[in-house]
C-alpha positions, 0 to 999 in steps of 0.5 A: 751742645748736641745731645749725643743720646738724641743723635744716637737714637735718630741714627738707630731709627734711620737704620731701623727704617732702612732695614724695614724698607729693605725687608719690605722690598725683599718680601715684595720681590719674593711675593711677586716671584711666588705670584707669577708661577702658580695656578689657583685651585678653583674647583674640587670634584668628588666621587660618590662613594669610596672605591668608585675610582672617580677620575679614572679618565678626564676629558676636555671638550665643548660637548654642549656646544655653548662655546665653553670647554666642558669636563667629563669624568669617568668613575669605572667602579660606580654601581647602583648599590653605592658600595665598592665591589671589585666585581661591580663595574657598571661605570658612570660618566659625569659632565660638568658644563664649563663657563663663568658659573661652572661648579662641582655639581654634574650637569649631566650624567650617563650611568651604566645600566648593567655590570661592566657597561661603562667600565671600559668606556675610556672616553675621549674627545673625538673631534668633529666627527660629523662635520658640524663644527662641534666636538663629539664624544667617543667611548668603548661600549659593549653591546650584547656579545660584541664591543663597538665604538660609540659616537655621541655628537656634541649638541646643546641638549645631550641625550646619552644615546649614541648617534653612531656606532662603529662595529669591527668586521671581525671577532676580537679577544677583548675590548677595543679602543679608539684614539683620535687622529684629527682630519687626516684625509681633508674631508672636514671630518675627524678620523680615528684609529681603532686598536683591536686584538683579533681572535684569529691571529692573537696579535694586534691590529690598528685600523683607521676609520674615516667614516662608516661609509668608507672601508677600514684601512689597516695601518698595522697588523701583527707585530712584536708583542713585547712592545705597545703599539699605537697611533695618535693624531698630532695636528698639522705638523707640516702646514698643508692644512691636513692633520698628521699622525704618529705610529709606533710599533714593535719590530718583529722578532725584537725585544721590548727595546725594539720599536719603530716610530713613523710620522705619517703626513695626512693627505686628500689622497689617503690612504696614499700618504708620505711619511718620515721615519723618526726612528727605524729602531729606538734601541730603547724602551718607549712609552705606549703613546706619543703626545700632540703638543699644540703649537709651542713656539707659535709658528703656525705648525703643530708640534709633538713629543715621542720617543720618551720626552723628545720634542719635534717642532713642526715645519716644512723641513722636519728631520729624524732629529728632535729639537729639544727634550723635556727634562723631568728628572731632577733632585727630589723630582725623579719621575723615572719616565714621564709615562706614570699616567694614562693615555698620552704622557703629555697634554698641552694648552695655553695657560697664560694666554700669550699665544704659546702652548704649555706642556703638562706632564705628570707622575702619579708614582712620585713620593709613594703615589703622592704624585705631582704635575710638571708644567713647561712654559712655551715660548720662542726659546722654550728650554725643556726645563720644568717651570712649575710643579703642582701637588695634591692638597695636603688632605688628599695625598697618596691618591695617585695625583696626576693619574689622568689630566685634561686642559681646557678653558673651563671657567671661560676667562680666555685662559686654559685651565688644568683638570688633574685626577687622583682616583684611588688610594695606593694599596686600598682603592676602596679607601678613597672616592677619587677626586678631580682638581681644577686649576685656573690659568694665570697670565703671569706664568713665565719661563724664569730663563726668558721672563725678561726682555734681556735674556741674560739678566742676572738672577736675584742670587747671582753671586751665589750662582755665578759661573765663569766661561772661557774662552769666550768667544770660542773657536769651533775646535776649542773646548769650553771651560765652565767654572762654578764660581758661586758659593751656592754650588758647593752646597748643592748635590746636582747641577744641570749644565745646559747649552742652547742655541739662539732658537732655544734648542738644547744642544748640550746637557749634563748633570754635574755634582756640586759640593765642596769636594767636587771639581769646580771646572767642567769641560764642554766640547762644541766642535759640531756647532755652527758659528753664532750666539749660544746660551749656557745655563745652570739649573738647581732643583729644576730651576735655572739660576743663571744664564750667560751668552757665549759666541762660537767663531770660525 
């Protein structure tokens, strides 16, 4: 006769084993998901004393010519007394040599020898200025009663003595500054634009320098003082093997919403160049700088950002219409705009080694100056949605994390890494030394929307986030109805509803309110789109939760 107690015990044991197996699989799945999109903090660099504002700028470049990217950090309130004073800005530059043995001890330093000498340094990677194949450092340097641009050639044994100085042929009101343009005239040497404010006009002047043996070229003289003006190199956008650059400036007589943005194509006939007007009048407030973005879709053409987050993918048929837009405002991640940082709002680098550059942005203003970094994963179908956030360590919050940032392969593993600064405490700069955090690249970084071979594979929580789409196929004159079927939408405040073409270019985006009282069906008009295959996606908290295919037919 069967032992009922034994059968019951065996049944319970089997159920428990199945439950444990299920939980183990679930934990493994979540562990794998967590391991994919993360970047390990590998180094923390420290300022010398409270108030030194260590990390005011960070620069990535191979300065010592050993094949590894190095990191340069500026500390604008460093002074030899070792104590903070708002009237003592001697300044100091710290150099950390990259490679497998990189650590947080500087390998070389440049110290200001008098007050305010290196305070305005604003170091930048000038590119290969002297044509020897090595990156060169560019800083602003007061010399006597004038201000010059000092160039330090990259070399195995740096000296801290400028190899070349650029003097402006007129008196200026304030410090001048330089921005790299790349090689815009095809002579094999990097060029730059210099921002000046001449005494005689009390206006703004941008002049292009292509070498001390050639005359300056005035790019723009006075303009609308309500708008920041700038020029910046964006790489070879049209594939003619000469670098191109963007200019943006205010329209005379306009307000702070009246800007003009022009793409200039580099040429061996410089200064005779062709151009493309991106916007004759933005009719919107723009940021001071645009951003070179490397090659996001690995097609051999340089890409760029301008007009506050709009992205153009390079090619031979560029138009004033952008390809997609970087989204940076989500629930709990509302940056306002991507310009709460210094220099270019976005930087780039191949963080996962797949041949596609990623975009890195930041906002030091988030959560009462706690700050955060956002990363957009590049690829053939880049969607413009943030795929990973980085936050400051818990022991160093409200210090303007994301103020400055740089990307380079600092540890020599073949992947691009990120350096992020947090230079000062909000409201009391003398309470923090400033720190720089270095995060290592990760081959597993991926875009959740296109992480699988099957772009339409459902997410783990598909039942929570299911959508209904009709009609499908849809005629070119029909309206698309999207029904939020999943129960997850009823407990979510904001849902991003986005449509992409097969190239991954965003053609429609909207934020809809999700709760138990909100309408479950939303209507989208796609009458101007060509026949073909499209993807519709919903995102919650900045993360895509489901993607479905739709077809537009004639």
